[in-house]
mmCIF file of the N, C-alpha and C atoms, coordinates in Angstrom:
data_MODEL
# 
_entry.id   MODEL 
# 
loop_
_atom_site.group_PDB 
_atom_site.id 
_atom_site.type_symbol 
_atom_site.label_atom_id 
_atom_site.label_alt_id 
_atom_site.label_comp_id 
_atom_site.label_asym_id 
_atom_site.label_entity_id 
_atom_site.label_seq_id 
_atom_site.pdbx_PDB_ins_code 
_atom_site.Cartn_x 
_atom_site.Cartn_y 
_atom_site.Cartn_z 
_atom_site.occupancy 
_atom_site.B_iso_or_equiv 
_atom_site.pdbx_formal_charge 
_atom_site.auth_seq_id 
_atom_site.auth_comp_id 
_atom_site.auth_asym_id 
_atom_site.auth_atom_id 
_atom_site.pdbx_PDB_model_num 
ATOM 1   N N  . LEU A 1 1  ? 125.221 42.849 258.772 1.00 0.00 ? 1  LEU A N  1 
ATOM 2   C CA . LEU A 1 1  ? 124.433 41.809 258.147 1.00 0.00 ? 1  LEU A CA 1 
ATOM 3   C C  . LEU A 1 1  ? 124.508 40.586 259.048 1.00 0.00 ? 1  LEU A C  1 
ATOM 4   N N  . ALA A 1 2  ? 123.385 40.167 259.571 1.00 0.00 ? 2  ALA A N  1 
ATOM 5   C CA . ALA A 1 2  ? 123.350 39.023 260.469 1.00 0.00 ? 2  ALA A CA 1 
ATOM 6   C C  . ALA A 1 2  ? 123.043 37.751 259.699 1.00 0.00 ? 2  ALA A C  1 
ATOM 7   N N  . CYS A 1 3  ? 123.717 36.690 260.063 1.00 0.00 ? 3  CYS A N  1 
ATOM 8   C CA . CYS A 1 3  ? 123.497 35.376 259.467 1.00 0.00 ? 3  CYS A CA 1 
ATOM 9   C C  . CYS A 1 3  ? 123.051 34.457 260.597 1.00 0.00 ? 3  CYS A C  1 
ATOM 10  N N  . ARG A 1 4  ? 121.836 33.947 260.509 1.00 0.00 ? 4  ARG A N  1 
ATOM 11  C CA . ARG A 1 4  ? 121.290 33.091 261.563 1.00 0.00 ? 4  ARG A CA 1 
ATOM 12  C C  . ARG A 1 4  ? 120.809 31.776 260.964 1.00 0.00 ? 4  ARG A C  1 
ATOM 13  N N  . ALA A 1 5  ? 120.984 30.704 261.745 1.00 0.00 ? 5  ALA A N  1 
ATOM 14  C CA . ALA A 1 5  ? 120.508 29.393 261.307 1.00 0.00 ? 5  ALA A CA 1 
ATOM 15  C C  . ALA A 1 5  ? 120.203 28.541 262.526 1.00 0.00 ? 5  ALA A C  1 
ATOM 16  N N  . ASP A 1 6  ? 119.259 27.626 262.389 1.00 0.00 ? 6  ASP A N  1 
ATOM 17  C CA . ASP A 1 6  ? 118.912 26.684 263.446 1.00 0.00 ? 6  ASP A CA 1 
ATOM 18  C C  . ASP A 1 6  ? 119.349 25.291 263.029 1.00 0.00 ? 6  ASP A C  1 
ATOM 19  N N  . GLY A 1 7  ? 119.717 24.466 263.998 1.00 0.00 ? 7  GLY A N  1 
ATOM 20  C CA . GLY A 1 7  ? 120.096 23.090 263.714 1.00 0.00 ? 7  GLY A CA 1 
ATOM 21  C C  . GLY A 1 7  ? 120.478 22.370 264.991 1.00 0.00 ? 7  GLY A C  1 
ATOM 22  N N  . ASP A 1 8  ? 120.718 21.072 264.882 1.00 0.00 ? 8  ASP A N  1 
ATOM 23  C CA . ASP A 1 8  ? 121.128 20.251 266.020 1.00 0.00 ? 8  ASP A CA 1 
ATOM 24  C C  . ASP A 1 8  ? 122.266 19.353 265.564 1.00 0.00 ? 8  ASP A C  1 
ATOM 25  N N  . PRO A 1 9  ? 123.488 19.628 265.951 1.00 0.00 ? 9  PRO A N  1 
ATOM 26  C CA . PRO A 1 9  ? 123.907 20.707 266.845 1.00 0.00 ? 9  PRO A CA 1 
ATOM 27  C C  . PRO A 1 9  ? 123.818 22.062 266.159 1.00 0.00 ? 9  PRO A C  1 
ATOM 28  N N  . PRO A 1 10 ? 123.771 23.144 266.978 1.00 0.00 ? 10 PRO A N  1 
ATOM 29  C CA . PRO A 1 10 ? 123.673 24.479 266.395 1.00 0.00 ? 10 PRO A CA 1 
ATOM 30  C C  . PRO A 1 10 ? 124.813 24.718 265.405 1.00 0.00 ? 10 PRO A C  1 
ATOM 31  N N  . PRO A 1 11 ? 124.488 25.223 264.226 1.00 0.00 ? 11 PRO A N  1 
ATOM 32  C CA . PRO A 1 11 ? 125.525 25.445 263.218 1.00 0.00 ? 11 PRO A CA 1 
ATOM 33  C C  . PRO A 1 11 ? 126.345 26.705 263.490 1.00 0.00 ? 11 PRO A C  1 
ATOM 34  N N  . SER A 1 12 ? 127.559 26.701 262.980 1.00 0.00 ? 12 SER A N  1 
ATOM 35  C CA . SER A 1 12 ? 128.349 27.926 262.978 1.00 0.00 ? 12 SER A CA 1 
ATOM 36  C C  . SER A 1 12 ? 127.947 28.685 261.716 1.00 0.00 ? 12 SER A C  1 
ATOM 37  N N  . THR A 1 13 ? 127.984 30.000 261.770 1.00 0.00 ? 13 THR A N  1 
ATOM 38  C CA . THR A 1 13 ? 127.578 30.813 260.632 1.00 0.00 ? 13 THR A CA 1 
ATOM 39  C C  . THR A 1 13 ? 128.642 31.842 260.310 1.00 0.00 ? 13 THR A C  1 
ATOM 40  N N  . ARG A 1 14 ? 128.667 32.241 259.052 1.00 0.00 ? 14 ARG A N  1 
ATOM 41  C CA . ARG A 1 14 ? 129.523 33.347 258.637 1.00 0.00 ? 14 ARG A CA 1 
ATOM 42  C C  . ARG A 1 14 ? 128.910 33.983 257.403 1.00 0.00 ? 14 ARG A C  1 
ATOM 43  N N  . CYS A 1 15 ? 129.155 35.246 257.273 1.00 0.00 ? 15 CYS A N  1 
ATOM 44  C CA . CYS A 1 15 ? 128.651 35.990 256.139 1.00 0.00 ? 15 CYS A CA 1 
ATOM 45  C C  . CYS A 1 15 ? 129.808 36.789 255.566 1.00 0.00 ? 15 CYS A C  1 
ATOM 46  N N  . ALA A 1 16 ? 129.987 36.727 254.264 1.00 0.00 ? 16 ALA A N  1 
ATOM 47  C CA . ALA A 1 16 ? 131.095 37.419 253.622 1.00 0.00 ? 16 ALA A CA 1 
ATOM 48  C C  . ALA A 1 16 ? 130.629 38.027 252.308 1.00 0.00 ? 16 ALA A C  1 
ATOM 49  N N  . ARG A 1 17 ? 131.257 39.108 251.958 1.00 0.00 ? 17 ARG A N  1 
ATOM 50  C CA . ARG A 1 17 ? 131.005 39.680 250.639 1.00 0.00 ? 17 ARG A CA 1 
ATOM 51  C C  . ARG A 1 17 ? 131.482 38.668 249.618 1.00 0.00 ? 17 ARG A C  1 
ATOM 52  N N  . ASP A 1 18 ? 130.736 38.467 248.562 1.00 0.00 ? 18 ASP A N  1 
ATOM 53  C CA . ASP A 1 18 ? 131.085 37.484 247.544 1.00 0.00 ? 18 ASP A CA 1 
ATOM 54  C C  . ASP A 1 18 ? 132.516 37.732 247.075 1.00 0.00 ? 18 ASP A C  1 
ATOM 55  N N  . GLY A 1 19 ? 133.380 36.752 247.315 1.00 0.00 ? 19 GLY A N  1 
ATOM 56  C CA . GLY A 1 19 ? 134.775 36.873 246.924 1.00 0.00 ? 19 GLY A CA 1 
ATOM 57  C C  . GLY A 1 19 ? 135.648 37.564 247.949 1.00 0.00 ? 19 GLY A C  1 
ATOM 58  N N  . GLY A 1 20 ? 135.086 37.935 249.109 1.00 0.00 ? 20 GLY A N  1 
ATOM 59  C CA . GLY A 1 20 ? 135.865 38.651 250.116 1.00 0.00 ? 20 GLY A CA 1 
ATOM 60  C C  . GLY A 1 20 ? 135.938 37.902 251.428 1.00 0.00 ? 20 GLY A C  1 
ATOM 61  N N  . PRO A 1 21 ? 136.697 38.449 252.382 1.00 0.00 ? 21 PRO A N  1 
ATOM 62  C CA . PRO A 1 21 ? 136.822 37.811 253.698 1.00 0.00 ? 21 PRO A CA 1 
ATOM 63  C C  . PRO A 1 21 ? 135.563 38.036 254.535 1.00 0.00 ? 21 PRO A C  1 
ATOM 64  N N  . PRO A 1 22 ? 135.322 37.200 255.563 1.00 0.00 ? 22 PRO A N  1 
ATOM 65  C CA . PRO A 1 22 ? 134.182 37.423 256.459 1.00 0.00 ? 22 PRO A CA 1 
ATOM 66  C C  . PRO A 1 22 ? 134.283 38.801 257.099 1.00 0.00 ? 22 PRO A C  1 
ATOM 67  N N  . ARG A 1 23 ? 133.137 39.427 257.328 1.00 0.00 ? 23 ARG A N  1 
ATOM 68  C CA . ARG A 1 23 ? 133.110 40.746 257.945 1.00 0.00 ? 23 ARG A CA 1 
ATOM 69  C C  . ARG A 1 23 ? 133.131 40.609 259.455 1.00 0.00 ? 23 ARG A C  1 
ATOM 70  N N  . ALA A 1 24 ? 133.731 41.585 260.133 1.00 0.00 ? 24 ALA A N  1 
ATOM 71  C CA . ALA A 1 24 ? 133.737 41.598 261.594 1.00 0.00 ? 24 ALA A CA 1 
ATOM 72  C C  . ALA A 1 24 ? 132.315 41.817 262.090 1.00 0.00 ? 24 ALA A C  1 
ATOM 73  N N  . ARG A 1 25 ? 131.963 41.155 263.183 1.00 0.00 ? 25 ARG A N  1 
ATOM 74  C CA . ARG A 1 25 ? 130.638 41.340 263.756 1.00 0.00 ? 25 ARG A CA 1 
ATOM 75  C C  . ARG A 1 25 ? 130.602 42.608 264.575 1.00 0.00 ? 25 ARG A C  1 
ATOM 76  N N  . GLY A 1 26 ? 129.412 43.123 264.775 1.00 0.00 ? 26 GLY A N  1 
ATOM 77  C CA . GLY A 1 26 ? 129.255 44.337 265.569 1.00 0.00 ? 26 GLY A CA 1 
ATOM 78  C C  . GLY A 1 26 ? 128.575 45.404 264.741 1.00 0.00 ? 26 GLY A C  1 
ATOM 79  N N  . GLY A 1 27 ? 128.026 46.374 265.431 1.00 0.00 ? 27 GLY A N  1 
ATOM 80  C CA . GLY A 1 27 ? 127.310 47.434 264.742 1.00 0.00 ? 27 GLY A CA 1 
ATOM 81  C C  . GLY A 1 27 ? 128.241 48.473 264.151 1.00 0.00 ? 27 GLY A C  1 
ATOM 82  N N  . ARG A 1 28 ? 127.880 48.942 262.998 1.00 0.00 ? 28 ARG A N  1 
ATOM 83  C CA . ARG A 1 28 ? 128.588 50.054 262.377 1.00 0.00 ? 28 ARG A CA 1 
ATOM 84  C C  . ARG A 1 28 ? 127.679 50.659 261.329 1.00 0.00 ? 28 ARG A C  1 
ATOM 85  N N  . VAL A 1 29 ? 127.997 51.849 260.906 1.00 0.00 ? 29 VAL A N  1 
ATOM 86  C CA . VAL A 1 29 ? 127.199 52.541 259.905 1.00 0.00 ? 29 VAL A CA 1 
ATOM 87  C C  . VAL A 1 29 ? 127.574 52.003 258.532 1.00 0.00 ? 29 VAL A C  1 
ATOM 88  N N  . ALA A 1 30 ? 126.566 51.718 257.729 1.00 0.00 ? 30 ALA A N  1 
ATOM 89  C CA . ALA A 1 30 ? 126.797 51.243 256.365 1.00 0.00 ? 30 ALA A CA 1 
ATOM 90  C C  . ALA A 1 30 ? 127.024 52.430 255.444 1.00 0.00 ? 30 ALA A C  1 
ATOM 91  N N  . ASN A 1 31 ? 127.807 52.218 254.405 1.00 0.00 ? 31 ASN A N  1 
ATOM 92  C CA . ASN A 1 31 ? 127.968 53.243 253.377 1.00 0.00 ? 31 ASN A CA 1 
ATOM 93  C C  . ASN A 1 31 ? 127.857 52.579 252.005 1.00 0.00 ? 31 ASN A C  1 
ATOM 94  N N  . ARG A 1 32 ? 127.911 53.373 250.972 1.00 0.00 ? 32 ARG A N  1 
ATOM 95  C CA . ARG A 1 32 ? 127.699 52.831 249.621 1.00 0.00 ? 32 ARG A CA 1 
ATOM 96  C C  . ARG A 1 32 ? 128.707 51.760 249.246 1.00 0.00 ? 32 ARG A C  1 
ATOM 97  N N  . ALA A 1 33 ? 129.911 51.818 249.789 1.00 0.00 ? 33 ALA A N  1 
ATOM 98  C CA . ALA A 1 33 ? 130.925 50.809 249.480 1.00 0.00 ? 33 ALA A CA 1 
ATOM 99  C C  . ALA A 1 33 ? 130.535 49.428 250.002 1.00 0.00 ? 33 ALA A C  1 
ATOM 100 N N  . ASP A 1 34 ? 129.584 49.361 250.933 1.00 0.00 ? 34 ASP A N  1 
ATOM 101 C CA . ASP A 1 34 ? 129.132 48.076 251.482 1.00 0.00 ? 34 ASP A CA 1 
ATOM 102 C C  . ASP A 1 34 ? 128.122 47.376 250.585 1.00 0.00 ? 34 ASP A C  1 
ATOM 103 N N  . ALA A 1 35 ? 127.628 48.051 249.575 1.00 0.00 ? 35 ALA A N  1 
ATOM 104 C CA . ALA A 1 35 ? 126.646 47.442 248.667 1.00 0.00 ? 35 ALA A CA 1 
ATOM 105 C C  . ALA A 1 35 ? 127.309 46.321 247.873 1.00 0.00 ? 35 ALA A C  1 
ATOM 106 N N  . GLY A 1 36 ? 126.540 45.299 247.554 1.00 0.00 ? 36 GLY A N  1 
ATOM 107 C CA . GLY A 1 36 ? 127.049 44.205 246.742 1.00 0.00 ? 36 GLY A CA 1 
ATOM 108 C C  . GLY A 1 36 ? 126.416 42.884 247.109 1.00 0.00 ? 36 GLY A C  1 
ATOM 109 N N  . ARG A 1 37 ? 126.958 41.823 246.568 1.00 0.00 ? 37 ARG A N  1 
ATOM 110 C CA . ARG A 1 37 ? 126.433 40.472 246.810 1.00 0.00 ? 37 ARG A CA 1 
ATOM 111 C C  . ARG A 1 37 ? 127.172 39.864 248.000 1.00 0.00 ? 37 ARG A C  1 
ATOM 112 N N  . TYR A 1 38 ? 126.417 39.264 248.918 1.00 0.00 ? 38 TYR A N  1 
ATOM 113 C CA . TYR A 1 38 ? 126.957 38.608 250.099 1.00 0.00 ? 38 TYR A CA 1 
ATOM 114 C C  . TYR A 1 38 ? 126.496 37.159 250.122 1.00 0.00 ? 38 TYR A C  1 
ATOM 115 N N  . VAL A 1 39 ? 127.320 36.289 250.681 1.00 0.00 ? 39 VAL A N  1 
ATOM 116 C CA . VAL A 1 39 ? 126.985 34.885 250.815 1.00 0.00 ? 39 VAL A CA 1 
ATOM 117 C C  . VAL A 1 39 ? 127.058 34.524 252.299 1.00 0.00 ? 39 VAL A C  1 
ATOM 118 N N  . CYS A 1 40 ? 125.961 33.988 252.826 1.00 0.00 ? 40 CYS A N  1 
ATOM 119 C CA . CYS A 1 40 ? 125.918 33.521 254.210 1.00 0.00 ? 40 CYS A CA 1 
ATOM 120 C C  . CYS A 1 40 ? 125.955 31.995 254.194 1.00 0.00 ? 40 CYS A C  1 
ATOM 121 N N  . ARG A 1 41 ? 126.779 31.436 255.072 1.00 0.00 ? 41 ARG A N  1 
ATOM 122 C CA . ARG A 1 41 ? 126.957 29.983 255.122 1.00 0.00 ? 41 ARG A CA 1 
ATOM 123 C C  . ARG A 1 41 ? 126.775 29.495 256.562 1.00 0.00 ? 41 ARG A C  1 
ATOM 124 N N  . ALA A 1 42 ? 125.989 28.438 256.723 1.00 0.00 ? 42 ALA A N  1 
ATOM 125 C CA . ALA A 1 42 ? 125.792 27.787 258.019 1.00 0.00 ? 42 ALA A CA 1 
ATOM 126 C C  . ALA A 1 42 ? 126.251 26.345 257.876 1.00 0.00 ? 42 ALA A C  1 
ATOM 127 N N  . SER A 1 43 ? 126.997 25.865 258.863 1.00 0.00 ? 43 SER A N  1 
ATOM 128 C CA . SER A 1 43 ? 127.458 24.475 258.779 1.00 0.00 ? 43 SER A CA 1 
ATOM 129 C C  . SER A 1 43 ? 127.563 23.842 260.161 1.00 0.00 ? 43 SER A C  1 
ATOM 130 N N  . ASN A 1 44 ? 127.306 22.539 260.190 1.00 0.00 ? 44 ASN A N  1 
ATOM 131 C CA . ASN A 1 44 ? 127.543 21.707 261.369 1.00 0.00 ? 44 ASN A CA 1 
ATOM 132 C C  . ASN A 1 44 ? 127.978 20.329 260.874 1.00 0.00 ? 44 ASN A C  1 
ATOM 133 N N  . LYS A 1 45 ? 128.056 19.346 261.768 1.00 0.00 ? 45 LYS A N  1 
ATOM 134 C CA . LYS A 1 45 ? 128.578 18.035 261.376 1.00 0.00 ? 45 LYS A CA 1 
ATOM 135 C C  . LYS A 1 45 ? 127.693 17.307 260.359 1.00 0.00 ? 45 LYS A C  1 
ATOM 136 N N  . HIS A 1 46 ? 126.468 17.771 260.173 1.00 0.00 ? 46 HIS A N  1 
ATOM 137 C CA . HIS A 1 46 ? 125.551 17.129 259.229 1.00 0.00 ? 46 HIS A CA 1 
ATOM 138 C C  . HIS A 1 46 ? 125.617 17.719 257.821 1.00 0.00 ? 46 HIS A C  1 
ATOM 139 N N  . GLY A 1 47 ? 126.284 18.859 257.690 1.00 0.00 ? 47 GLY A N  1 
ATOM 140 C CA . GLY A 1 47 ? 126.379 19.472 256.367 1.00 0.00 ? 47 GLY A CA 1 
ATOM 141 C C  . GLY A 1 47 ? 126.392 20.978 256.432 1.00 0.00 ? 47 GLY A C  1 
ATOM 142 N N  . SER A 1 48 ? 126.082 21.593 255.304 1.00 0.00 ? 48 SER A N  1 
ATOM 143 C CA . SER A 1 48 ? 126.090 23.053 255.242 1.00 0.00 ? 48 SER A CA 1 
ATOM 144 C C  . SER A 1 48 ? 125.003 23.549 254.302 1.00 0.00 ? 48 SER A C  1 
ATOM 145 N N  . ALA A 1 49 ? 124.672 24.824 254.461 1.00 0.00 ? 49 ALA A N  1 
ATOM 146 C CA . ALA A 1 49 ? 123.698 25.487 253.597 1.00 0.00 ? 49 ALA A CA 1 
ATOM 147 C C  . ALA A 1 49 ? 124.203 26.898 253.345 1.00 0.00 ? 49 ALA A C  1 
ATOM 148 N N  . THR A 1 50 ? 123.932 27.406 252.150 1.00 0.00 ? 50 THR A N  1 
ATOM 149 C CA . THR A 1 50 ? 124.332 28.772 251.819 1.00 0.00 ? 50 THR A CA 1 
ATOM 150 C C  . THR A 1 50 ? 123.132 29.551 251.288 1.00 0.00 ? 50 THR A C  1 
ATOM 151 N N  . ARG A 1 51 ? 123.207 30.834 251.457 1.00 0.00 ? 51 ARG A N  1 
ATOM 152 C CA . ARG A 1 51 ? 122.194 31.733 250.911 1.00 0.00 ? 51 ARG A CA 1 
ATOM 153 C C  . ARG A 1 51 ? 122.916 32.966 250.415 1.00 0.00 ? 51 ARG A C  1 
ATOM 154 N N  . SER A 1 52 ? 122.570 33.394 249.227 1.00 0.00 ? 52 SER A N  1 
ATOM 155 C CA . SER A 1 52 ? 123.173 34.572 248.621 1.00 0.00 ? 52 SER A CA 1 
ATOM 156 C C  . SER A 1 52 ? 122.161 35.706 248.612 1.00 0.00 ? 52 SER A C  1 
ATOM 157 N N  . ILE A 1 53 ? 122.598 36.910 248.990 1.00 0.00 ? 53 ILE A N  1 
ATOM 158 C CA . ILE A 1 53 ? 121.710 38.071 248.966 1.00 0.00 ? 53 ILE A CA 1 
ATOM 159 C C  . ILE A 1 53 ? 122.445 39.263 248.350 1.00 0.00 ? 53 ILE A C  1 
ATOM 160 N N  . VAL A 1 54 ? 121.683 40.189 247.819 1.00 0.00 ? 54 VAL A N  1 
ATOM 161 C CA . VAL A 1 54 ? 122.243 41.421 247.275 1.00 0.00 ? 54 VAL A CA 1 
ATOM 162 C C  . VAL A 1 54 ? 121.833 42.561 248.202 1.00 0.00 ? 54 VAL A C  1 
ATOM 163 N N  . VAL A 1 55 ? 122.817 43.333 248.646 1.00 0.00 ? 55 VAL A N  1 
ATOM 164 C CA . VAL A 1 55 ? 122.595 44.450 249.555 1.00 0.00 ? 55 VAL A CA 1 
ATOM 165 C C  . VAL A 1 55 ? 122.769 45.752 248.786 1.00 0.00 ? 55 VAL A C  1 
ATOM 166 N N  . SER A 1 56 ? 121.799 46.650 248.937 1.00 0.00 ? 56 SER A N  1 
ATOM 167 C CA . SER A 1 56 ? 121.945 47.990 248.372 1.00 0.00 ? 56 SER A CA 1 
ATOM 168 C C  . SER A 1 56 ? 121.904 48.986 249.521 1.00 0.00 ? 56 SER A C  1 
ATOM 169 N N  . VAL A 1 57 ? 122.602 50.085 249.358 1.00 0.00 ? 57 VAL A N  1 
ATOM 170 C CA . VAL A 1 57 ? 122.665 51.114 250.400 1.00 0.00 ? 57 VAL A CA 1 
ATOM 171 C C  . VAL A 1 57 ? 122.144 52.414 249.808 1.00 0.00 ? 57 VAL A C  1 
ATOM 172 N N  . GLU A 1 58 ? 121.137 52.984 250.446 1.00 0.00 ? 58 GLU A N  1 
ATOM 173 C CA . GLU A 1 58 ? 120.577 54.256 250.018 1.00 0.00 ? 58 GLU A CA 1 
ATOM 174 C C  . GLU A 1 58 ? 120.772 55.275 251.127 1.00 0.00 ? 58 GLU A C  1 
ATOM 175 N N  . CYS A 1 59 ? 121.035 56.503 250.753 1.00 0.00 ? 59 CYS A N  1 
ATOM 176 C CA . CYS A 1 59 ? 121.246 57.574 251.726 1.00 0.00 ? 59 CYS A CA 1 
ATOM 177 C C  . CYS A 1 59 ? 120.166 58.619 251.561 1.00 0.00 ? 59 CYS A C  1 
ATOM 178 N N  . GLU A 1 60 ? 119.681 59.164 252.667 1.00 0.00 ? 60 GLU A N  1 
ATOM 179 C CA . GLU A 1 60 ? 118.600 60.154 252.625 1.00 0.00 ? 60 GLU A CA 1 
ATOM 180 C C  . GLU A 1 60 ? 119.000 61.393 251.854 1.00 0.00 ? 60 GLU A C  1 
ATOM 181 N N  . ASP A 1 61 ? 120.235 61.859 252.020 1.00 0.00 ? 61 ASP A N  1 
ATOM 182 C CA . ASP A 1 61 ? 120.644 63.090 251.357 1.00 0.00 ? 61 ASP A CA 1 
ATOM 183 C C  . ASP A 1 61 ? 121.117 62.861 249.924 1.00 0.00 ? 61 ASP A C  1 
ATOM 184 N N  . GLY A 1 62 ? 121.178 61.588 249.511 1.00 0.00 ? 62 GLY A N  1 
ATOM 185 C CA . GLY A 1 62 ? 121.608 61.253 248.168 1.00 0.00 ? 62 GLY A CA 1 
ATOM 186 C C  . GLY A 1 62 ? 123.099 61.377 247.941 1.00 0.00 ? 62 GLY A C  1 
ATOM 187 N N  . MET A 1 63 ? 123.864 61.654 249.012 1.00 0.00 ? 63 MET A N  1 
ATOM 188 C CA . MET A 1 63 ? 125.295 61.846 248.847 1.00 0.00 ? 63 MET A CA 1 
ATOM 189 C C  . MET A 1 63 ? 126.136 60.796 249.542 1.00 0.00 ? 63 MET A C  1 
ATOM 190 N N  . GLY A 1 64 ? 125.594 60.048 250.471 1.00 0.00 ? 64 GLY A N  1 
ATOM 191 C CA . GLY A 1 64 ? 126.380 59.061 251.208 1.00 0.00 ? 64 GLY A CA 1 
ATOM 192 C C  . GLY A 1 64 ? 126.850 59.627 252.530 1.00 0.00 ? 64 GLY A C  1 
ATOM 193 N N  . TRP A 1 65 ? 127.269 58.779 253.406 1.00 0.00 ? 65 TRP A N  1 
ATOM 194 C CA . TRP A 1 65 ? 127.685 59.173 254.754 1.00 0.00 ? 65 TRP A CA 1 
ATOM 195 C C  . TRP A 1 65 ? 128.964 59.999 254.750 1.00 0.00 ? 65 TRP A C  1 
ATOM 196 N N  . ASP A 1 66 ? 129.814 59.795 253.780 1.00 0.00 ? 66 ASP A N  1 
ATOM 197 C CA . ASP A 1 66 ? 131.092 60.510 253.781 1.00 0.00 ? 66 ASP A CA 1 
ATOM 198 C C  . ASP A 1 66 ? 131.030 61.805 252.978 1.00 0.00 ? 66 ASP A C  1 
ATOM 199 N N  . GLY A 1 67 ? 129.836 62.198 252.521 1.00 0.00 ? 67 GLY A N  1 
ATOM 200 C CA . GLY A 1 67 ? 129.670 63.454 251.805 1.00 0.00 ? 67 GLY A CA 1 
ATOM 201 C C  . GLY A 1 67 ? 130.091 63.400 250.357 1.00 0.00 ? 67 GLY A C  1 
ATOM 202 N N  . MET A 1 68 ? 130.364 62.226 249.824 1.00 0.00 ? 68 MET A N  1 
ATOM 203 C CA . MET A 1 68 ? 130.785 62.100 248.442 1.00 0.00 ? 68 MET A CA 1 
ATOM 204 C C  . MET A 1 68 ? 129.592 61.874 247.546 1.00 0.00 ? 68 MET A C  1 
# 
């Protein structure tokens, strides 16, 4: 899940599962356990902004990546 924002100076960004720690950046395969509400926050010396999104994960085979 990418969190992007524009500003001057450029803001720092982070995205975390609601109530959880920030996720490590980098590509990885999503699974059903990754579904839920996420909050992205951008901030710089002028202030901050947040956006909340809900992520759902669907699998083609209907079973999930781990076969469960």
